[in-house]
N, C-alpha and C positions, 0 to 999 in steps of 0.2 A: 366407494373408498376415496377419501380425499387424498390428493397427492400434492407434491411440491416440486419446484424446478430448481436444479442446480445450475450455476453456483448461486448460493443464497446471498452472497455479496459479490456481484459482478464487477470486474475491473480490478485495478491495482489495489487489492486489499489482502496482502500476504501475511503469513505467520499468525493466524488467529489465536487468540487466547480468550476464553469465555468462562463465566461463572453463573451460578444461580444464587439469588438472594430471595428467599421466600418463593414467590411465584413470578419473579422478574429475572430476566437474563440480560447480561451485559457482556459486550465483546469489544476487544481492541485489536488493532493490527499495526504492522510496521509502517513507517512513513519516510525513512531515509532522509534525503536532502530537502524535503518539502516542509513548508511551515503553513499553518500550525502543525504540530507533531502529534502522532498517536490519536487518530480518530476513535471515538468511543460511541457505541451503539447500544440500544435497548430493544428488547423483544419480550413478548409474552408467550410466543409459540415456537421459538427457535428458527423460524422461517422468515417472518416479516420483521424487518429491522428499521428503526428510525435513529438518525444520528442525534446524539445529545450535545455534542461539541467535540472539543479536542482536549486531551489531557495536558499537553504542552502548548499553551496558547499565548504565553508571554515571552518576550525576548529574554527576560531574566531567567527563565527556565531552560531556554534552548538557543544556543548560539551556533548557527549553521554557517557563519561567514566562511566563504571560500571552500566549503565542503564539496568535494568532488562527487559526481554522480554515483549513487548506490553506497556511499558512506553515510554517516549520520546515525539515525535511530533504527536499530535492528531489534526485531523479535521481542516485543513487550510481553510481560505476563501480568494478568489482572487477577487479584485475589481480594477476599473480603474476610474480615475477622473482627468480631465484637464492635460492630458499628462503624468500622473504618475500611475504606477501600484503599488498596495498595496497587500501584503500578510500578513494576521494576523492569528495567531495560538496559540496553547497552548503547552508548554512543561510541561509534567507531570513527576515529579521525583519519586524516588523509594518509597517514603512515601505517594505517591498520592497527594502531594501538587501541585497546579496548578500555572503556571507562564505564563502569557499572554504577547505577544510581536508582533510587526509588523516590516516588512522590506519594502523597496521601491526600484523601478527601473524605468528608462525611457524606457528600452528595456527589454521585458519579458525574453529574452535569457540571461540576466545578463550583467554586474555584479549587484547584489542586495546589498543593504546596510547592515551594521551590525545591529543587533536587537535594537529596541527601546522598553525597558521593561516598562510595565505599573504597577504602584503601585495601590493597593486597587482595583484589578480587579479579583474578585473571580470566580471560576468555570471554565468550559471548553467550547470549540466550539465557540470561539470568532468570531464576524463578524462585518463588517462596513457597514453603510448606509449613503450615501451622499444625503441629502435632497435638494429640489429645492431652498430653501431660503439660502443656503450656509452653513447650520449647518451640522455637521457630528456626527453620533451616533454609539456608541459601543453597541453591544448586545452579551449576553452570557447566561449561566445558573448559578444557585447558589442554595444553600440551602435556602428555603424561610425564610425571616426575622422573621416571626412569628413561625418558627420551622416546622419540618417535621411531617405530620399527619400519615405517613406510610413509610416504607423503600423506599429509592431512590426517594422520592417525591422532585421534583425540581421546581424552579421558573425561568421563562424567564424574564430577566431584561434588561433595556436600560439606557444609560447615554450618555450625550454629551461628545465628545472627541475633544481636541485641538491637531491636528496632528503636528502642528509646534512645540509646546511645549512638545509633547510626554506625555500628561497627561489627565486623565479624569477630567471633570469639571461639576459642578452642582449636582443635586440630582440623586440618583439611583431610578429608577421607575420600579416596578413590572408590567409587561404588560400581562402575561398569564401564566397559569399553566397546559395547555394541555386540550385535548378534553374529556377524560374519567374521571370519578370521582376518579378512582383508577389508573389513568395514572402514570407511573413511568419513571424515566430517561428522563424527558423532556430536550431536548438538540438540538444542531445543528440549532439554529435559524438564519433565514435570513429575512430581511425586504425589501420589494419592494414597490415602489409607482407606481400603475397601475391605470390609470384613476383618479378618485377622491378618491380612497381608498388607505390606507396603509395596506399591508398584512404582517403577520408574519407567515412564514412557518417553522415548527419544525419537529423533530423526537421524538417519544415517544414509550414506551414499551420495551426499551433496544435494543441493537444491535444484539440480538439473534432471536429466532423464532417468538417472538411477536412484532418485530419491525414494525413501521408504520410511515406514514407521515400525519400530520394534519395541518390545517390552520385556521387562524382567521383574522379579518379585523377591521379597524377603520377609521374614518374620520380624526383622529388626530394621529400623530406619537406616542404620549405618551399614547394613549388609551382614553377611554376604548375599548378593543378589544372584538368582538363577535366571538365565534367559529362557524364554518360552521356546519349546522345540518347534513350534509352528511359525516362528518368525520368518520373514516380516509379516506382521498382522495386516498390513495394507501397503501395497505398492502397485504401480502400473508398468514398471520397467520391463516386465516379461511380456507385455501385450504388443510391443513393437511401436514404431514411430508413426504408423498409420492410424492408431487408435486416437479418437478425438479429444481425450482427456489425458494429460501427461504430467510428469514430474510431481507425483502425488507424495506428500509428506507433511511433516511438522504438525502433529496432531494434538488435540486437547479433548479430554473426556469430560462429559457433563451428565449428571443424573437429574432427571426431572423430579418434580414433587410427587409423581406417581410411582417412582422407582424404575422408570425406563432409562436406558443409557443411549447416548448419542456421541458421535465424534465430529468435531470440526477439524478441517485440515486445509492445506493449500493445494492447489493444482492449477494447471493452465489449459485453456482451450487453444488448439491449433487452428490455423486459418491459411488456406492456399498453399498447403504443404506444411513442413515443420517450422512454422513461424508463429511466434507468440507475441502479438502486438499488445495485448491487454495485460501482460505480465502474469503474476501469480494471484489467483483469486481464492475466495473462501467457499468451500464446499461443506456439505453436511451429509452424514450417513449414519444409519442405525448400528447399534452394538448390542450383542447378547453375551451372556456369560455361560461358559461350559467348563466344568472342573476348575472353577475359580481363575479362568483365563478369559480375556475378551475375544469375541468372534465378530469381526467387522463385516456388516452387511451379510448376515448369514445366508448360506446357499449360493451366494454370488461372489462376494469377496472383492468387489471393485466399486468405485464410485459410479453412480448413474446420473443421467440428466434428469430423470423423473423417478421419484420414489414415493412410497406411502408416507404421508405426513405424520409428524409426531402426534401422540394422543394428548393434545392440548387444545384448548379453545382457540380457534383461529382468530387472530387479532391483527387486522390490517390497519396501517396508519394512513393518513391522508397522503396521496401521492404528491411529490414535488411537481410544481408546474413545469412544463417543458420550456417555458420562456421566463427569463428573469428580466423584469423591467427596471431593476435597480431603484425601486420605489421606497425601499426600507432605508433606515439610517445605518444599517450594518450589512456587511457582505454575508451572503448565505453560507451555510456550513460546508457546502460542496466545494467552495473556492479555496485554492491554495496559492501561496507564493513560492517562488524558487528561493530557498534559503530564507534566513531571518530577514524580514523587511526592514530596510534602513532608509530613513528619510521619509518625508511626507509626499510620496510620489503618486498616491491615489486618493480619490475623494468621491464620496456620494452626496456631498452637500454643496460643493462649489457650483454645480449645475444640477439642481434637484431633479431626480428621475433619470439621471445618467451616471455611469461610472466614468469618471475622468482619470485618465492616466497621463501624468506628466512625463515627458520624454526624459530619460536618463542616459548618460553616456554609455552605460553598460550595455553589452550586446548579448543576444541569446546564444551566440557562439563562444561565449566566455563562461568560465566558472565564476559566477558573480551573482548579484541580486538585481536582475534587470527589472524594468517597469513591466511587470507581467502578472496576470491573474488568470489561473487556469483551473480546469476540472478534469476528472478522469474520463477517458473513453471507456465506456462500459459495455459496448455491444460490438460484435464483429462487423455488423452493418449499421450505419447510423446516418442521421442528417443533422447538421448544425448550421446555424446562421447567426448573423449579428448585423446591426446597423451602426455605422461609425461616421462621425463628423471630424474631419481633420484636413488641415491645409499645410503641407510641408513647406517650410520657409527657406530651407537651404539643403544642398546636397548632403545625403547621409541621413536626413530625417525620414523616418518611416514608422508606420503604425498599421496594425491589422490583426489578423488571426495567425496563430502558430499551432501546428500539430507537432508535438514534442515528445521525443524519447529521451534525448539529452542534448548537450551543447553541440555535439558532432553529428547527430542524426535527427533531422526534423524537416518540416515544410514551413516556410514563411510565406504567407499570402498577404501582401502589403500594398499600401498606397505610398508612393515616394516620388522622388525626382530622378530623372535620367537626362543629363545634359540640359537641365533647366526645364524640361518638359515633365509634366505630372503624368505618372503611369501607375497602372495596376500591374503587379508582377507576382509570379510564383517562383520561389527559389527552393530547390531541394539541396539540403546539406547532408552528405553521405560520407562517412569516414573522415570528416574534417574538410572535404572539398565541396565547393558550391557549384551548382549548375542552374542557370536560368532556364526554367521550363517554359515560361510564357511571359509576355509583356505586351500591354496595349495602352495607348494614350487614354487618359481619363481626365476630363476637364472639371468635373464637379468636386465639391469639398465634402459631399455626403455620399456614402456608398453602402449598399447592403452586400455582404459576403454570404456565400453558401458553400459548404463542403458536404459532399455526399459520398459515403463509402459503401461499397458492396463487396464484402470480403476485402481482398487486397487491391481493389480498384478504387482509387480515391479521385473524385472529380470536383472541380472548383468552378463556381459560377459567381456572377455579380449582376446587380441591377441598381438603378437609382431608387430612391425611396418611393417615388410616385409610380414607377413602372411595375407591371405585373409579371412580365416575362423575364425569366432568367437568361442571361447570355453566358455561354461557356467560355471560360478563359483557358482551361486545360482539363481534359478528361482522361480518366484511366491512368493516372500516375501510379507508380509502383509503391504500394503501401508497406511493403516489407522493410522499407527503410525505418519504419517505426517499431520493428520487432526487436526484442532482446537478443534474438538469434544473430542479428547483424550488429546491433549497437552494443551488445554485452550488458552486464549489470543485472540488477534485481528488481527494477521498477517496472512501470507500465506506461502506456501512451496517455498523454494529456492533450486537451485542446483548450486554447485560451486566447486572451487578448494581450497585446503588448504595444509598447511605444518606445522607440530608441532614437537617439541622436548619433549613434555609432561613434562614440569616443569624443564627441564635441559637446561643449556646454550649450544648453538650449533652454528657453523659457516657454517652449511650445507644449501643446498637449493635444490629446485625442479624446473625444467624448463618445462613449458607447451608450446608445439609447436603450438597447436590449440585446440579449444573447439567448439563443434557443438551442436545445439539444434533445433529440428523441431517437430511441432505438428503432430499427427497421426489421428486427427479427420476429 
């Protein structure tokens, strides 16, 4: 029996939405304050995925200036109808105001259109449903029109949408408020027509430990909807905090071309206690139908690390190389910026075969667009390294690697100046306060960095380009600083390269010859 391993999308890939078009599957996830926004993936077997690009890859589509951590792009929904792909999502601003919009494309790899912003579309987690009679419906959540009976009490609502005119039409209809009497944070609705029933699948309980997936059905798209007596159909909140997979929720149903059903959802792996450095990841689990209700992972009812693979031809894509030598004229799809990139601060052509980062005044400790390029941490244990050439010219100039959760929780492993002397140093930023964990004089202008994590023990090494032996700068730093349990928010840990002049103007730059990352699990 062929099996597969969960998560199928490891690392910070939350709120999955997936569709089938013929024998091809496509999936998108949330991206919050990172740019480009909404990564999009393709698969033939539901398990092995290759990234096609990003839906929101132009500044004209996505302005993330000054977006605070975990605001930005929340919970996209991907749909396909009559040759057109639709991605609808919510941009949440710093005041937590919600702005819903959609973009379209005929090729999921892009280009995607500029956003169509919807007026009078309150709430988050917008979704589209194309009914058989030609009508299209928008669903989302909102504060109940009659008011909230308790904190975070939300209402799932539906309204017809005119996609050509880009506006909602007709009345707003409340269709469900979740399965539990005290259900909170009802969100993530998706409507499906399966057989003679309309189903609304939602998340409730919040995206933390009490997260859950529940379902209701109706003979009419506008309701009334009856909740399933077996709700929640998937949760791990009853398993306790020692279980290795937690905060399971935000589901999406997909039917294969052979009539089999599967569910994608988000969940997190804990590490070293109840700490979730990688954020919320995408998991896959089978679904059966009994009495016209879904049964998730029959006989077990939980997500598993290993399960029987879908009955689809296994299609593996070429693995991304562990090392990026920056030999291409474009950055690889794994790389992200913090917020919409402003200014020409990076280049792959000024020094061919290198990623050049020009120092910017913006700091990693600010809500800004620093000179930073990073990728997701995707393994609980990993090894990453890079070679950098950099000569700090004045106090404050620094460049190197960063392990980032947000502006107030990260490690900076950098080359800089201390009272005129060039040093390698490791700085931990925790709760907005900084601690120098280690510092050593370093005379050269070229250095290789290495970071190795074994669970929550993060160790930092260096060497010259010519030397073979790594020297420890600091070992077994506490990696929980990179967990959302300390830092808060909805994202996951990144590791990347940066260069900053710490508030001053500078014409200096750092050249990265290569960057490598590999899981050790």
